[in-house]
ROMIKOL-912872 format. One record per residue (C-alpha): residue in three letters; x, y, z. Coordinates in steps of 0.02 Angstrom, whole numbers, plus 50000, padded with zeros to 5 digits. Layout:
! residues N
(ALA, (X, Y, Z))
...
***
This chain:
! residues 471
(MET, (50004, 50008, 50002))
(LYS, (50130, 50112, 50038))
(ASN, (50233, 50079, 49896))
(GLY, (50083, 50106, 49775))
(MET, (50066, 50296, 49869))
(ARG, (50228, 50338, 49836))
(MET, (50228, 50260, 49655))
(ASN, (50068, 50378, 49624))
(ARG, (50172, 50525, 49708))
(TYR, (50305, 50493, 49583))
(ASN, (50195, 50509, 49447))
(TYR, (50110, 50648, 49507))
(SER, (50271, 50731, 49532))
(LEU, (50339, 50667, 49368))
(CYS, (50167, 50734, 49280))
(LEU, (50193, 50905, 49345))
(LEU, (50362, 50933, 49296))
(LEU, (50333, 50883, 49119))
(LEU, (50190, 50996, 49112))
(THR, (50281, 51153, 49199))
(ALA, (50432, 51119, 49068))
(ALA, (50301, 51109, 48934))
(VAL, (50220, 51282, 48980))
(ALA, (50396, 51357, 48990))
(TRP, (50431, 51300, 48819))
(ALA, (50270, 51360, 48750))
(LYS, (50269, 51516, 48659))
(ILE, (50166, 51637, 48588))
(PHE, (50191, 51737, 48429))
(THR, (50139, 51889, 48355))
(LEU, (50084, 51930, 48170))
(ASP, (50238, 52062, 48159))
(GLU, (50357, 51917, 48254))
(LEU, (50309, 51795, 48117))
(ILE, (50320, 51907, 47973))
(GLU, (50492, 51948, 48026))
(GLU, (50539, 51766, 48059))
(ALA, (50468, 51714, 47889))
(ILE, (50559, 51857, 47793))
(LYS, (50736, 51816, 47887))
(ASN, (50714, 51619, 47834))
(SER, (50642, 51640, 47684))
(LYS, (50745, 51530, 47542))
(GLU, (50674, 51630, 47395))
(LEU, (50743, 51796, 47482))
(GLN, (50897, 51740, 47505))
(ARG, (50918, 51684, 47313))
(VAL, (50856, 51851, 47241))
(HIS, (50970, 51945, 47378))
(LYS, (51108, 51841, 47299))
(GLU, (51068, 51886, 47109))
(MET, (51065, 52060, 47169))
(GLU, (51244, 52061, 47225))
(ILE, (51291, 51981, 47063))
(ALA, (51191, 52116, 46963))
(GLU, (51312, 52242, 47082))
(VAL, (51457, 52146, 47026))
(THR, (51414, 52148, 46826))
(ILE, (51399, 52324, 46842))
(GLN, (51570, 52362, 46910))
(GLU, (51635, 52234, 46791))
(ILE, (51560, 52330, 46646))
(PHE, (51652, 52489, 46714))
(GLY, (51824, 52391, 46717))
(SER, (51798, 52342, 46532))
(ALA, (51816, 52533, 46475))
(LEU, (51990, 52531, 46589))
(PRO, (52151, 52502, 46473))
(ARG, (52223, 52338, 46466))
(ILE, (52392, 52316, 46532))
(THR, (52502, 52165, 46491))
(ALA, (52676, 52115, 46526))
(ASP, (52767, 51988, 46395))
(VAL, (52921, 51864, 46416))
(GLY, (52961, 51747, 46294))
(ILE, (53109, 51646, 46227))
(GLY, (53113, 51589, 46036))
(HIS, (53228, 51505, 45930))
(ALA, (53224, 51485, 45746))
(PHE, (53260, 51331, 45645))
(ALA, (53282, 51422, 45491))
(GLN, (53269, 51593, 45431))
(SER, (53246, 51691, 45288))
(ILE, (53354, 51836, 45230))
(PRO, (53254, 51974, 45128))
(TYR, (53401, 52042, 45059))
(LEU, (53438, 51885, 44971))
(LEU, (53286, 51903, 44870))
(VAL, (53325, 52001, 44707))
(ASN, (53249, 52020, 44537))
(ASP, (53423, 52026, 44425))
(GLU, (53491, 51861, 44394))
(ASN, (53661, 51939, 44361))
(GLY, (53691, 52056, 44499))
(MET, (53639, 52109, 44659))
(GLY, (53648, 52297, 44622))
(ARG, (53563, 52336, 44817))
(PHE, (53739, 52282, 44889))
(GLY, (53841, 52372, 44754))
(THR, (53916, 52207, 44687))
(THR, (53902, 52079, 44551))
(SER, (53878, 51909, 44571))
(THR, (54007, 51799, 44491))
(ASP, (53918, 51639, 44508))
(ARG, (53759, 51571, 44531))
(VAL, (53751, 51464, 44652))
(PRO, (53591, 51338, 44661))
(GLU, (53454, 51371, 44783))
(GLY, (53454, 51564, 44780))
(LEU, (53633, 51586, 44855))
(ALA, (53721, 51711, 44777))
(ARG, (53916, 51719, 44798))
(MET, (53997, 51891, 44805))
(GLN, (54177, 51930, 44791))
(THR, (54288, 52083, 44816))
(GLY, (54451, 52094, 44733))
(GLU, (54572, 51959, 44776))
(GLN, (54463, 51885, 44903))
(GLU, (54385, 51723, 44896))
(PRO, (54192, 51721, 44859))
(LEU, (54079, 51734, 45020))
(LEU, (53909, 51677, 45045))
(VAL, (53793, 51829, 45071))
(GLU, (53710, 51728, 45212))
(ASP, (53883, 51726, 45305))
(LEU, (53883, 51911, 45273))
(ILE, (53727, 51943, 45337))
(SER, (53714, 51823, 45494))
(LEU, (53545, 51827, 45599))
(PRO, (53541, 51759, 45779))
(ARG, (53450, 51610, 45798))
(ASN, (53391, 51645, 45984))
(ASN, (53301, 51789, 46037))
(LEU, (53223, 51849, 46214))
(VAL, (53076, 51959, 46209))
(ALA, (53007, 52066, 46377))
(ALA, (52888, 52194, 46340))
(VAL, (52744, 52286, 46420))
(SER, (52597, 52335, 46319))
(LEU, (52447, 52452, 46350))
(ARG, (52291, 52437, 46240))
(GLN, (52149, 52558, 46264))
(PRO, (51971, 52567, 46182))
(LEU, (51947, 52733, 46112))
(PHE, (51765, 52682, 46029))
(SER, (51694, 52521, 46064))
(GLN, (51545, 52534, 45945))
(GLY, (51439, 52611, 46114))
(LYS, (51449, 52436, 46192))
(THR, (51505, 52487, 46355))
(LEU, (51359, 52614, 46372))
(ILE, (51228, 52489, 46312))
(ASN, (51295, 52354, 46433))
(LEU, (51274, 52470, 46571))
(ARG, (51108, 52523, 46541))
(ILE, (51049, 52328, 46534))
(ALA, (51138, 52291, 46687))
(ARG, (51053, 52436, 46771))
(ALA, (50892, 52386, 46705))
(LYS, (50918, 52197, 46761))
(GLN, (50981, 52273, 46927))
(SER, (50798, 52377, 46959))
(GLN, (50710, 52226, 46910))
(LEU, (50786, 52128, 47033))
(VAL, (50747, 52250, 47172))
(CYS, (50561, 52256, 47101))
(ARG, (50569, 52069, 47113))
(TYR, (50635, 52063, 47284))
(ASP, (50499, 52173, 47338))
(GLU, (50370, 52052, 47242))
(GLU, (50444, 51911, 47352))
(ARG, (50449, 51989, 47519))
(ASP, (50271, 52036, 47493))
(LYS, (50227, 51864, 47443))
(VAL, (50297, 51792, 47601))
(ARG, (50201, 51935, 47697))
(CYS, (50053, 51867, 47610))
(GLU, (50069, 51694, 47641))
(THR, (50112, 51716, 47830))
(ILE, (49959, 51832, 47858))
(LYS, (49842, 51725, 47780))
(MET, (49913, 51561, 47885))
(PHE, (49916, 51680, 48046))
(TYR, (49735, 51702, 48014))
(ARG, (49709, 51523, 47992))
(VAL, (49787, 51474, 48155))
(LEU, (49686, 51623, 48252))
(LEU, (49526, 51541, 48158))
(GLU, (49578, 51371, 48216))
(GLN, (49605, 51435, 48388))
(GLN, (49434, 51525, 48398))
(ARG, (49337, 51369, 48346))
(LEU, (49442, 51267, 48454))
(GLU, (49378, 51390, 48597))
(ILE, (49202, 51374, 48526))
(SER, (49190, 51192, 48535))
(LYS, (49272, 51165, 48720))
(GLU, (49145, 51293, 48767))
(ARG, (48993, 51193, 48671))
(LEU, (49070, 51035, 48740))
(ALA, (49050, 51103, 48932))
(LEU, (48887, 51160, 48898))
(ALA, (48835, 50992, 48823))
(ASP, (48907, 50910, 48981))
(GLU, (48821, 51030, 49088))
(SER, (48660, 51002, 48991))
(HIS, (48679, 50803, 49001))
(ARG, (48695, 50817, 49190))
(LEU, (48547, 50938, 49208))
(THR, (48435, 50822, 49092))
(ARG, (48499, 50669, 49208))
(VAL, (48449, 50751, 49371))
(ASN, (48269, 50806, 49290))
(PHE, (48243, 50623, 49220))
(SER, (48293, 50537, 49385))
(PHE, (48153, 50670, 49463))
(GLY, (48039, 50615, 49333))
(ARG, (48022, 50791, 49255))
(ALA, (48121, 50729, 49097))
(ARG, (48106, 50594, 48949))
(GLU, (48214, 50462, 48924))
(LEU, (48221, 50532, 48764))
(ASP, (48279, 50689, 48810))
(THR, (48434, 50608, 48890))
(LEU, (48477, 50518, 48760))
(ASN, (48484, 50673, 48629))
(SER, (48584, 50768, 48775))
(LEU, (48720, 50604, 48767))
(LEU, (48711, 50625, 48580))
(GLN, (48731, 50810, 48582))
(LEU, (48880, 50780, 48703))
(GLU, (48968, 50636, 48596))
(GLN, (48950, 50754, 48455))
(ALA, (49035, 50914, 48552))
(ARG, (49178, 50799, 48610))
(ILE, (49201, 50729, 48426))
(GLY, (49200, 50923, 48353))
(SER, (49324, 50956, 48498))
(LYS, (49459, 50832, 48429))
(GLN, (49419, 50873, 48254))
(CYS, (49462, 51069, 48298))
(GLU, (49612, 51020, 48387))
(SER, (49677, 50918, 48240))
(GLU, (49638, 51049, 48122))
(ARG, (49728, 51191, 48240))
(ARG, (49887, 51083, 48237))
(SER, (49888, 51058, 48062))
(ALA, (49884, 51262, 48043))
(CYS, (50017, 51275, 48152))
(GLU, (50120, 51148, 48066))
(ALA, (50109, 51256, 47910))
(ILE, (50156, 51415, 47974))
(ILE, (50289, 51341, 48079))
(MET, (50357, 51268, 47927))
(GLN, (50336, 51444, 47830))
(CYS, (50439, 51548, 47959))
(GLY, (50571, 51426, 47994))
(LEU, (50527, 51393, 48169))
(ALA, (50599, 51265, 48275))
(ARG, (50443, 51228, 48379))
(SER, (50310, 51099, 48396))
(PRO, (50133, 51132, 48368))
(ALA, (50091, 51094, 48550))
(THR, (50198, 51243, 48603))
(PHE, (50132, 51367, 48461))
(TRP, (50008, 51486, 48497))
(VAL, (49972, 51648, 48407))
(ASP, (49919, 51808, 48498))
(GLY, (49801, 51932, 48394))
(ALA, (49631, 51958, 48333))
(PHE, (49534, 51973, 48171))
(PRO, (49556, 52168, 48123))
(GLU, (49391, 52267, 48095))
(PRO, (49326, 52210, 47921))
(VAL, (49350, 52375, 47829))
(PHE, (49335, 52384, 47637))
(PHE, (49296, 52572, 47552))
(ILE, (49374, 52565, 47366))
(SER, (49280, 52561, 47204))
(LEU, (49319, 52424, 47057))
(ASN, (49389, 52557, 46958))
(GLU, (49518, 52638, 47079))
(ALA, (49552, 52447, 47134))
(ILE, (49626, 52410, 46943))
(ASP, (49709, 52593, 46916))
(GLN, (49813, 52552, 47078))
(MET, (49846, 52370, 47022))
(HIS, (49919, 52454, 46869))
(GLN, (50040, 52563, 46963))
(GLY, (50081, 52468, 47110))
(ASN, (50087, 52286, 47037))
(HIS, (50247, 52227, 47068))
(ARG, (50254, 52110, 46898))
(ILE, (50197, 52261, 46798))
(LYS, (50338, 52357, 46874))
(GLN, (50460, 52222, 46814))
(PHE, (50382, 52233, 46616))
(ARG, (50471, 52416, 46614))
(GLY, (50651, 52328, 46651))
(ASP, (50605, 52193, 46525))
(GLU, (50562, 52330, 46389))
(LYS, (50727, 52428, 46419))
(ILE, (50827, 52255, 46411))
(GLN, (50755, 52189, 46273))
(LYS, (50787, 52381, 46179))
(GLY, (50967, 52346, 46244))
(LEU, (51006, 52201, 46166))
(VAL, (50939, 52272, 46001))
(ASN, (51060, 52405, 46007))
(LEU, (51191, 52298, 46056))
(ALA, (51162, 52183, 45903))
(LYS, (51162, 52353, 45814))
(ALA, (51306, 52409, 45873))
(ASP, (51410, 52267, 45801))
(LEU, (51409, 52356, 45619))
(LEU, (51515, 52504, 45691))
(PRO, (51694, 52500, 45677))
(THR, (51795, 52484, 45845))
(LEU, (51943, 52604, 45870))
(TYR, (52088, 52573, 45986))
(GLY, (52248, 52638, 46029))
(GLY, (52409, 52610, 46162))
(GLY, (52580, 52582, 46166))
(LEU, (52712, 52459, 46186))
(ALA, (52894, 52472, 46282))
(GLY, (53004, 52321, 46279))
(ARG, (53168, 52245, 46252))
(ILE, (53239, 52109, 46129))
(GLY, (53383, 52024, 46143))
(GLN, (53482, 51913, 46033))
(PHE, (53616, 51777, 46030))
(SER, (53662, 51643, 45923))
(ASN, (53682, 51494, 46035))
(LEU, (53619, 51438, 46205))
(ASP, (53785, 51409, 46298))
(LYS, (53825, 51593, 46244))
(THR, (53687, 51677, 46327))
(ASP, (53805, 51806, 46419))
(ALA, (53854, 51884, 46250))
(VAL, (53664, 51941, 46217))
(ARG, (53632, 52090, 46116))
(TRP, (53485, 52203, 46185))
(GLY, (53396, 52321, 46061))
(ASP, (53249, 52428, 46124))
(ASP, (53071, 52404, 46060))
(GLN, (52961, 52556, 46094))
(ARG, (52806, 52600, 45993))
(LEU, (52627, 52702, 45981))
(PHE, (52491, 52632, 45898))
(ILE, (52335, 52683, 45845))
(GLY, (52193, 52563, 45742))
(LEU, (52049, 52540, 45674))
(SER, (51938, 52379, 45654))
(TRP, (51800, 52370, 45543))
(THR, (51725, 52206, 45487))
(LEU, (51624, 52249, 45332))
(PHE, (51515, 52084, 45292))
(TYR, (51467, 51966, 45432))
(GLY, (51378, 51836, 45314))
(LEU, (51195, 51928, 45348))
(THR, (51204, 51859, 45515))
(HIS, (51183, 52000, 45622))
(GLN, (51055, 52062, 45518))
(ASN, (50958, 51908, 45546))
(LYS, (50998, 51930, 45728))
(ILE, (50945, 52099, 45717))
(ARG, (50765, 52042, 45651))
(ARG, (50755, 51898, 45795))
(LEU, (50790, 52024, 45919))
(ILE, (50653, 52126, 45859))
(ILE, (50528, 51985, 45838))
(GLU, (50578, 51924, 46016))
(ARG, (50534, 52085, 46077))
(ASP, (50364, 52093, 45996))
(LEU, (50318, 51945, 46079))
(MET, (50366, 51995, 46245))
(LEU, (50243, 52154, 46220))
(LEU, (50107, 52013, 46186))
(ASP, (50164, 51907, 46338))
(GLN, (50147, 52055, 46442))
(GLN, (49966, 52109, 46359))
(GLU, (49918, 51937, 46434))
(THR, (49979, 51948, 46594))
(VAL, (49906, 52131, 46614))
(GLU, (49745, 52049, 46573))
(ALA, (49759, 51912, 46682))
(LEU, (49804, 52029, 46828))
(GLU, (49651, 52125, 46800))
(LEU, (49538, 51962, 46791))
(ALA, (49616, 51917, 46956))
(THR, (49579, 52087, 47044))
(ARG, (49403, 52088, 46986))
(THR, (49368, 51907, 47050))
(VAL, (49465, 51951, 47217))
(PHE, (49353, 52131, 47230))
(GLU, (49212, 52020, 47213))
(GLN, (49258, 51905, 47333))
(VAL, (49304, 52028, 47471))
(THR, (49134, 52121, 47420))
(ASN, (49026, 51958, 47442))
(ALA, (49125, 51923, 47622))
(MET, (49071, 52094, 47685))
(GLU, (48890, 52061, 47639))
(ARG, (48892, 51892, 47718))
(LEU, (48959, 51955, 47881))
(THR, (48833, 52081, 47891))
(ALA, (48691, 51957, 47860))
(ILE, (48789, 51835, 47992))
(ARG, (48793, 51968, 48138))
(THR, (48600, 51985, 48112))
(MET, (48594, 51779, 48125))
(ILE, (48715, 51787, 48272))
(GLY, (48583, 51915, 48376))
(ILE, (48444, 51817, 48330))
(ALA, (48541, 51647, 48395))
(GLU, (48572, 51739, 48550))
(LYS, (48385, 51791, 48597))
(SER, (48337, 51618, 48545))
(ARG, (48453, 51553, 48684))
(ALA, (48410, 51685, 48813))
(VAL, (48204, 51619, 48781))
(ALA, (48256, 51438, 48771))
(ARG, (48366, 51459, 48942))
(LYS, (48216, 51559, 49026))
(ALA, (48076, 51430, 48980))
(PHE, (48193, 51300, 49040))
(GLU, (48210, 51373, 49206))
(VAL, (48039, 51404, 49239))
(GLY, (47989, 51210, 49176))
(SER, (47895, 51266, 49011))
(GLY, (48038, 51222, 48887))
(THR, (48130, 51035, 48872))
(PRO, (48325, 51039, 48876))
(PHE, (48323, 50972, 48697))
(GLU, (48250, 51139, 48649))
(LEU, (48396, 51226, 48751))
(GLN, (48523, 51125, 48664))
(GLN, (48453, 51164, 48498))
(ALA, (48463, 51339, 48536))
(GLU, (48628, 51343, 48597))
(ALA, (48703, 51226, 48452))
(GLU, (48624, 51362, 48335))
(LEU, (48710, 51479, 48411))
(ASN, (48878, 51413, 48416))
(ARG, (48859, 51366, 48240))
(ALA, (48821, 51555, 48191))
(LYS, (48980, 51600, 48291))
(LEU, (49084, 51474, 48213))
(SER, (49006, 51528, 48037))
(PHE, (49047, 51717, 48073))
(ASN, (49220, 51685, 48113))
(GLU, (49247, 51579, 47948))
(VAL, (49172, 51723, 47860))
(LEU, (49285, 51836, 47950))
(TYR, (49430, 51731, 47905))
(GLU, (49365, 51717, 47723))
(PHE, (49369, 51902, 47711))
(HIS, (49543, 51954, 47782))
(ARG, (49616, 51805, 47663))
(THR, (49541, 51873, 47517))
(LEU, (49583, 52045, 47571))
(THR, (49770, 51997, 47582))
(ASP, (49757, 51939, 47419))
(PHE, (49694, 52084, 47347))
(LYS, (49806, 52220, 47429))
(PHE, (49949, 52099, 47382))
(LEU, (49878, 52131, 47186))
(ILE, (49869, 52299, 47190))
(GLY, (50040, 52324, 47282))
(ARG, (49969, 52400, 47445))
(LEU, (50018, 52271, 47561))
***
């Protein structure tokens, strides 16, 4: 007996400790906290942010392409055979260039030369070129006119950057939109759970009173069975509401990237007062001005126009200039590198490069880009029409939700009066418990319907604000 009592005390202490730990670990989140966590942990926002960094680096890269190119070259070369230009003569009988006369025509183009009493010498012996050379030079090349490509590429890169900013705003608002809707869903499920618990408590109390009245003969057995049925239905409804709340919590926990369990996750807040004062024409005008997707269209147009201009720029010439400063060393044998003969090589140059015929490739490329621009404009028109249709649809849904809220408020007032009448009749003995239970069930259903329509209103209103760019 004592061991059993000790075991019960131990179990009670353990349960109390676990309950205390669960309460301490539980946290109540507000809407602003959840939005902040969702934005911070969004993978899509992080991806767009990296793309924005790439766009910034691309702009700096384009600026760098306009700077001069400085190149340092060091090399060594060996000539196995060399051509001597001075040996290429047109006169078969002599070489007037050297002021001498050929005494014998040597096969394979080698001329012999003699002066006075000297033995004939080969010209290649007189004009001996070293077969090895060392080259060390620093060159600078600066584009003076690059067909305007630098400026065009810079405009395209900046258009892409502004487009990424609009895309980041769109993804951020999309995260906010989804988080707000999920928050309202959890709030709805929490309220449904509270209402179901109230219904369960009322059903349990009603069943108790029915049994008491049945024991005193003031109630029928059918009333007892009906009250028991209402009690079981209330229990099933309460479990269903708990399951729905857990599912809604899991969805928003995943959306925000929180390390939480649905059992320890709760939200704090209430549905805002339903207010909606805007006409359909005003909504469509705001959609055209504030929708993030339409804002990105301006960047698409600039990019496509820049690509066409970039293709046209290829037909223009390229002007460049620069200079070179270096040293050239020559020697005959690799084992006599100390006898290198050095000479200076210093030059300035300016040049123009112009491709006169591309084989019609660039003309067709320009035509293709123009056609792609026309297709892009058609896609934009279709997207705008789809956004207008979505705005009209959501506007209609929000308006209908407002009308339904007005009607359900009236129903709640009627249900509250019916329950008060049924309770008064039951207390004075002129009404049955079943009538009271029915009145309470109708009131609970009206409250549930009001919360569901209120949730539907704010959900569609959030989508509407996202469409018009006013979230």
